[in-house]
C-alpha positions as CSV (number, residue, x, y, z in Angstrom):
1,M,74.5,119.8,116.6
2,P,75.2,119.6,112.8
3,W,73.7,116.5,111.1
4,Q,77.2,115.4,110.0
5,T,78.4,115.3,113.7
6,F,75.3,113.4,114.8
7,L,75.6,110.9,111.9
8,S,79.3,110.3,112.7
9,I,78.5,109.7,116.3
10,V,75.8,107.2,115.4
11,I,78.2,105.4,113.1
12,L,80.9,105.2,115.8
13,A,78.4,104.0,118.4
14,S,77.0,101.3,116.1
15,T,80.5,100.2,115.2
16,L,81.6,99.9,118.8
17,A,78.4,98.1,119.7
18,L,79.1,95.5,117.0
19,V,82.7,95.2,118.1
20,I,81.8,94.5,121.7
21,W,78.8,92.2,121.3
22,R,79.9,90.5,118.1
23,P,76.5,89.2,116.9
24,R,76.8,85.8,115.2
25,N,80.5,85.9,116.0
26,L,81.0,88.8,113.6
27,G,84.7,89.7,113.3
28,I,85.7,93.1,114.7
29,G,87.5,93.9,111.4
30,F,84.2,93.5,109.5
31,S,82.4,95.7,112.0
32,A,85.0,98.5,111.7
33,L,85.1,98.1,107.9
34,G,81.3,98.4,107.8
35,G,81.5,101.6,109.8
36,A,84.3,102.9,107.5
37,L,82.2,102.2,104.3
38,L,79.2,104.1,105.8
39,T,81.5,107.0,106.7
40,L,82.8,107.1,103.1
41,A,79.3,106.6,101.6
42,T,77.8,109.4,103.6
43,G,80.6,111.8,102.5
44,L,81.9,112.3,106.1
45,A,85.3,111.3,104.7
46,N,86.8,110.5,101.4
47,P,90.2,109.0,100.3
48,A,91.2,112.3,98.7
49,S,90.9,114.1,102.0
50,F,93.5,111.8,103.6
51,S,96.9,113.4,103.7
52,A,100.0,111.7,102.3
53,F,101.1,111.4,105.9
54,A,97.9,109.6,106.9
55,W,98.4,107.1,104.1
56,A,102.0,106.6,105.2
57,V,100.8,105.9,108.7
58,L,98.2,103.3,107.5
59,A,100.8,101.6,105.3
60,N,103.4,101.6,108.1
61,T,100.9,100.2,110.6
62,T,99.8,97.4,108.3
63,F,103.3,96.4,107.2
64,T,104.6,96.4,110.8
65,I,101.8,94.2,112.1
66,V,101.8,91.8,109.1
67,G,105.6,91.5,109.3
68,L,105.6,90.7,113.0
69,I,102.7,88.3,112.6
70,G,104.6,86.5,109.9
71,I,107.8,86.2,112.0
72,S,105.7,85.0,115.0
73,W,104.1,82.3,112.8
74,V,107.4,81.1,111.4
75,L,108.9,80.9,114.9
76,Q,105.9,79.0,116.2
77,Q,106.0,76.5,113.4
78,T,109.7,75.9,113.8
79,G,109.4,75.3,117.6
80,I,111.6,78.3,118.6
81,F,109.1,79.4,121.2
82,R,109.0,76.0,122.8
83,W,112.8,75.9,122.8
84,F,113.1,79.2,124.6
85,G,110.4,78.1,127.0
86,L,112.4,75.0,127.8
87,R,115.5,77.0,128.5
88,L,113.6,79.4,130.8
89,A,111.8,76.5,132.6
90,Y,115.2,74.7,133.1
91,F,116.8,77.8,134.6
92,P,117.1,77.1,138.3
93,L,115.3,80.1,139.9
94,G,112.7,78.4,141.9
95,N,111.2,81.7,143.1
96,G,107.9,82.5,141.4
97,R,107.9,86.2,142.2
98,L,111.5,86.6,141.1
99,L,110.5,84.9,137.8
100,F,107.6,87.3,137.5
101,V,109.9,90.3,137.8
102,I,112.5,88.9,135.4
103,L,109.8,88.2,132.7
104,L,108.4,91.7,133.0
105,L,111.9,93.2,132.6
106,I,112.5,91.1,129.5
107,T,109.2,92.1,128.1
108,S,110.1,95.8,128.7
109,A,113.4,95.4,126.9
110,I,111.8,93.7,123.9
111,A,109.0,96.3,123.8
112,S,111.6,99.1,123.8
113,V,113.5,97.8,120.9
114,F,110.9,95.7,118.9
115,S,107.8,97.7,119.8
116,N,104.8,96.7,122.0
117,Y,103.6,94.5,119.1
118,G,106.9,92.6,119.0
119,A,106.7,92.1,122.8
120,V,103.3,90.5,122.5
121,L,103.9,88.5,119.3
122,L,107.4,87.3,120.0
123,F,107.7,87.0,123.8
124,L,104.2,86.2,125.1
125,P,104.2,82.8,123.2
126,I,107.4,81.9,125.0
127,V,105.9,82.8,128.4
128,L,102.8,80.6,127.6
129,E,105.1,77.7,126.8
130,L,107.0,78.3,130.0
131,L,103.8,78.2,132.1
132,V,102.7,74.9,130.6
133,L,106.2,73.3,131.2
134,L,106.2,74.5,134.8
135,K,102.7,73.1,135.2
136,F,101.3,76.3,136.7
137,S,97.6,76.3,137.4
138,P,95.3,78.7,135.5
139,A,95.0,80.8,138.7
140,A,98.8,80.9,139.0
141,S,99.3,81.6,135.3
142,F,96.9,84.4,134.9
143,P,99.1,87.1,136.7
144,F,101.9,86.3,134.3
145,V,99.7,86.4,131.2
146,F,97.9,89.6,132.1
147,A,101.1,91.4,133.3
148,I,103.0,90.7,130.0
149,G,100.1,92.2,128.0
150,L,100.0,95.3,130.2
151,I,103.7,96.1,130.5
152,A,104.2,95.6,126.7
153,D,102.4,99.0,126.3
154,T,103.4,100.8,129.5
155,S,107.1,100.2,128.7
156,S,106.8,101.3,125.0
157,L,107.8,104.9,125.6
158,P,111.6,105.2,125.6
159,F,112.3,105.4,121.8
160,T,110.4,106.5,118.7
161,I,110.5,102.9,117.5
162,S,109.1,101.4,120.7
163,N,105.5,102.1,119.7
164,L,103.8,103.3,116.5
165,V,102.1,105.9,118.6
166,N,105.6,107.4,119.3
167,T,106.5,107.2,115.6
168,I,103.4,108.9,114.5
169,A,103.6,111.7,117.0
170,A,107.3,112.3,116.5
171,S,107.0,112.3,112.7
172,A,103.9,114.6,112.7
173,S,105.6,117.1,115.1
174,S,109.1,116.8,113.6
175,I,110.7,115.6,116.9
176,S,114.2,114.3,116.4
177,F,115.2,111.0,117.9
178,S,117.7,112.5,120.3
179,N,115.2,115.1,121.6
180,Y,112.6,112.4,122.0
181,V,114.9,110.1,124.0
182,S,116.1,112.9,126.2
183,V,112.6,113.5,127.4
184,M,110.9,110.2,127.3
185,F,113.6,107.7,128.3
186,P,113.7,108.8,132.0
187,V,109.9,108.9,132.0
188,S,109.8,105.4,130.6
189,L,112.1,104.0,133.3
190,V,109.7,105.4,136.0
191,A,106.7,104.0,134.1
192,I,108.3,100.5,134.0
193,A,109.2,100.6,137.7
194,T,105.7,101.7,138.6
195,T,104.1,99.0,136.5
196,I,106.2,96.3,138.1
197,A,105.5,97.6,141.6
198,V,101.7,97.9,141.0
199,L,101.5,94.4,139.4
200,L,103.5,92.8,142.2
201,F,101.3,94.5,144.8
202,Y,98.1,93.3,143.2
203,F,99.1,89.8,142.2
204,W,101.4,89.0,145.1
205,P,99.1,86.4,146.7
206,S,98.4,84.7,143.4
207,I,102.0,84.3,142.3
208,P,103.6,81.0,143.5
209,S,106.3,81.7,146.0
210,R,108.2,78.6,145.1
211,Y,108.1,76.3,142.0
212,Q,110.0,73.3,140.8
213,P,112.2,74.0,137.7
214,F,111.6,71.8,134.7
215,D,114.0,68.9,134.7
216,L,115.1,68.4,131.1
217,T,116.9,65.1,131.8
218,K,114.0,63.6,133.8
219,N,111.5,64.5,131.0
220,G,113.6,62.9,128.3
221,F,115.4,66.0,127.1
222,Q,119.1,66.7,127.1
223,P,120.5,70.1,128.0
224,A,122.6,70.1,124.8
225,L,122.1,68.1,121.6
226,P,124.8,65.4,121.3
227,A,126.9,65.4,118.2
228,T,125.4,63.2,115.5
229,I,127.3,61.1,113.0
230,I,126.1,61.8,109.4
231,K,126.4,58.8,107.2
232,L,127.0,59.4,103.6
233,P,124.9,57.4,101.1
234,K,126.7,54.7,99.1
235,P,127.7,55.6,95.6
236,E,125.3,54.5,93.0
237,D,126.1,52.2,90.1
238,N,126.6,54.5,87.1
239,S,127.5,51.8,84.7
240,S,124.0,51.7,83.3
241,T,122.7,54.4,81.0
242,S,121.2,57.5,82.6
243,P,117.5,57.2,83.1
244,T,115.2,59.1,80.8
245,I,113.9,62.3,82.4
246,S,110.2,62.8,81.7
247,P,108.4,66.1,82.3
248,P,106.1,66.2,85.4
249,N,102.4,65.5,85.0
250,L,100.8,69.0,85.0
251,P,97.1,69.3,85.8
252,S,94.8,70.0,83.0
253,L,92.6,73.2,82.8
254,S,89.6,71.1,83.7
255,Q,91.3,69.9,86.9
256,I,92.4,73.4,87.8
257,F,88.9,74.8,87.5
258,S,87.1,71.8,88.9
259,R,84.4,72.4,91.6
260,K,86.6,70.6,94.2
261,T,89.6,72.9,93.5
262,I,87.4,76.1,93.5
263,A,85.7,75.0,96.7
264,L,89.1,74.4,98.3
265,K,90.4,77.8,97.3
266,T,87.2,79.5,98.4
267,S,87.5,77.8,101.8
268,K,91.2,78.9,102.2
269,I,90.3,82.5,101.3
270,S,87.4,82.5,103.7
271,E,89.6,81.1,106.5
272,L,92.2,83.8,105.8
273,L,89.6,86.6,105.9
274,F,88.1,85.5,109.2
275,H,91.5,84.9,110.8
276,P,91.8,87.1,113.9
277,F,95.1,88.7,112.8
278,V,93.5,89.8,109.5
279,Q,90.5,91.1,111.5
280,I,92.8,93.2,113.6
281,V,94.4,94.8,110.5
282,L,90.9,95.5,109.1
283,F,89.9,97.0,112.4
284,S,92.9,99.4,112.3
285,W,92.0,100.6,108.8
286,G,88.3,101.0,109.6
287,M,88.8,103.0,112.8
288,Y,91.2,105.3,111.0
289,V,88.4,106.2,108.5
290,I,85.8,106.5,111.2
291,V,87.9,108.8,113.3
292,I,88.9,111.0,110.4
293,G,85.2,111.2,109.5
294,I,84.3,112.4,113.0
295,N,87.1,114.9,112.9
296,N,85.9,116.3,109.6
297,S,82.3,116.7,110.9
298,L,83.3,118.8,113.8
299,T,83.4,122.6,113.5
300,M,86.5,122.7,115.7
301,D,88.9,120.0,116.7
302,P,88.4,119.2,120.4
303,M,92.2,119.1,121.0
304,I,92.7,122.6,119.4
305,F,89.8,123.9,121.5
306,L,91.2,122.4,124.7
307,L,94.7,123.8,124.1
308,T,93.3,127.2,123.2
309,Q,91.5,127.3,126.6
310,I,94.3,126.0,128.7
311,E,97.4,127.7,127.2
312,G,97.8,130.0,130.2
313,W,97.4,127.2,132.8
314,G,101.1,126.3,132.7
315,I,102.9,123.0,132.0
316,A,101.4,120.9,134.8
317,L,97.8,121.4,134.0
318,T,98.4,121.3,130.3
319,V,100.1,117.9,130.6
320,V,97.3,116.5,132.9
321,A,94.4,117.8,130.6
322,T,96.0,116.7,127.4
323,G,97.0,113.3,128.7
324,F,93.5,112.7,130.1
325,V,91.8,113.6,126.8
326,A,94.2,111.5,124.8
327,S,93.7,108.5,127.2
328,L,89.9,108.7,127.0
329,T,89.8,109.1,123.2
330,S,92.4,106.4,122.6
331,A,90.4,103.9,124.7
332,I,87.3,104.6,122.5
333,F,88.7,105.2,119.1
334,S,92.0,103.1,119.3
335,N,95.3,104.9,119.9
336,L,96.8,105.0,116.5
337,P,94.2,107.2,114.7
338,T,93.9,109.2,118.0
339,S,97.7,109.8,118.0
340,L,97.6,111.0,114.4
341,I,94.6,113.4,114.8
342,N,95.9,114.8,118.2
343,S,99.4,115.3,116.9
344,L,98.3,117.3,113.9
345,A,95.8,119.3,116.1
346,I,98.6,120.2,118.5
347,Q,100.7,121.5,115.7
348,L,97.8,123.6,114.3
349,A,96.7,125.0,117.7
350,P,97.3,128.7,118.2
351,I,99.8,128.2,121.0
352,T,102.4,131.0,121.5
353,E,104.5,129.3,124.1
354,P,106.7,126.5,122.6
355,T,107.1,124.8,126.0
356,I,103.3,124.4,126.3
357,R,103.2,122.8,122.8
358,E,106.1,120.4,123.7
359,A,104.4,119.4,126.9
360,A,101.1,118.7,125.1
361,L,102.9,116.6,122.5
362,Y,104.6,114.3,125.1
363,A,101.4,114.1,127.2
364,N,99.5,113.0,124.1
365,I,102.0,110.2,123.6
366,I,101.6,109.0,127.2
367,G,97.8,109.1,126.9
368,C,97.8,107.1,123.7
369,A,100.4,104.6,124.8
370,V,99.5,104.1,128.5
371,G,95.9,105.3,128.9
372,A,94.7,103.4,125.8
373,K,95.1,100.1,127.8
374,I,91.9,100.9,129.7
375,A,89.9,99.2,127.0
376,P,90.8,96.1,124.8
377,I,90.3,98.1,121.6
378,G,92.5,101.0,122.8
379,S,95.6,99.3,121.5
380,L,96.1,96.9,118.7
381,S,98.7,95.1,120.8
382,G,95.8,94.5,123.3
383,L,93.8,92.8,120.6
384,L,96.7,90.7,119.6
385,W,97.2,89.7,123.2
386,L,93.5,88.8,123.5
387,Y,93.8,86.5,120.5
388,L,97.0,84.8,121.7
389,I,95.7,84.0,125.1
390,K,92.3,82.8,123.8
391,S,94.1,80.4,121.4
392,R,95.8,78.9,124.6
393,G,92.5,78.5,126.5
394,Y,92.6,81.7,128.6
395,Q,89.3,83.5,128.7
396,I,88.6,87.0,130.0
397,T,85.5,89.1,129.4
398,W,85.6,92.7,128.3
399,W,84.2,93.8,131.6
400,N,86.8,92.0,133.7
401,Y,89.5,93.3,131.4
402,C,88.4,96.9,131.7
403,R,88.0,96.5,135.5
404,L,91.5,95.1,136.0
405,S,93.2,97.3,133.5
406,F,91.6,100.5,135.0
407,T,92.8,99.4,138.4
408,F,96.4,99.1,137.1
409,I,96.5,102.0,134.6
410,L,95.2,104.7,137.0
411,P,98.3,104.8,139.3
412,I,100.7,104.0,136.4
413,W,99.2,106.9,134.3
414,F,99.3,109.3,137.3
415,V,102.9,108.6,138.2
416,T,104.1,108.7,134.5
417,I,102.3,112.0,133.9
418,L,103.7,113.4,137.2
419,T,107.2,112.3,136.1
420,L,106.8,114.1,132.8
421,I,105.8,117.3,134.5
422,I,108.8,117.2,136.9
423,W,111.3,116.2,134.1
424,L,110.1,118.9,131.6
425,S,110.2,121.5,134.3
426,W,113.8,120.5,135.3
427,L,114.9,120.5,131.6
428,Q,113.5,124.0,131.1
429,A,115.1,125.2,134.3
430,F,118.5,124.1,133.2
């Protein structure tokens, strides 16, 4: 094994160890950033080796996440999430399992149009408000909370805009929007139906069969705001001369640079840097650099080697093998850098049959979007989900998350991959 490969593996293992155990409550972003700096310092990667496409992916990822975080924060501060939660709680369903399915369908629709990040950041807070208003116990609330986070990713396959994984793969492989939708939209419908079926089967005993809708009137709320009478102020007496307008009292330079002001600014900057959302963005950048460093240190890209060996196996085995490798690497390295590296590798692989290359491209997308959910760091939406539920008092260990997620993802992944094989075979036959 070349020393570069050994060193890159050591850096990756050390980074993942820090991310999982978090000594002294170290942020995951700082851990990944430290690994990225080591990768750059040892020459395993350098900014000049990043293609323009890689820089575009990094910028797109950052702006998308930051923009959605900003929108979510504004909606939270203005009470929009609570308002929507009230409306859903007031809706006279009364059936907990029906409510469960409806919320999953809404999440799927939001994820399809606003991406998996949008589903987590814009709809999960509404569900959390709803569960509080309906006074569900923690045991009854957990199926809803976990299911929303899971289906946000498994339903993010239908369009190129539904997941940054899809955008990266389609852009790297020059897949048009119409071609992508013609293949992945039917596959996504099956993935959504399978996800709902699996979640219902597992959580059926824990979901309340009946619940009492929230009574707005009884709790002091009105279904609709009454019209209010706006009283205009009385006109002022303008007989006197206009008052003299004096300039505002501006702070002096000594006040601006006082110890108290500097300490306050330092505290705010420190609070921002340690904010979980900022840590997630830093984690994304750090893992990109580490993964590119690993890829540079290898004598041959694993995906290229795999596709070279299995080209003659046919569509079915190509889809299974590619999807499995993409799922495993996404769960370890995070799905966004994995999607980028794998998509470029599939394009460079010496494949003579176009149908095999196409099958590998779509299998890679399924692996990076669905299979990545096995581990919390596999998807950035999973990290956002963890932060949001933790801020509301829900706690789940990494071991419990992986155990539950693997139980759900295994049948969902299998059915989705099988659907892709059948659908691609049918498209090629006709």
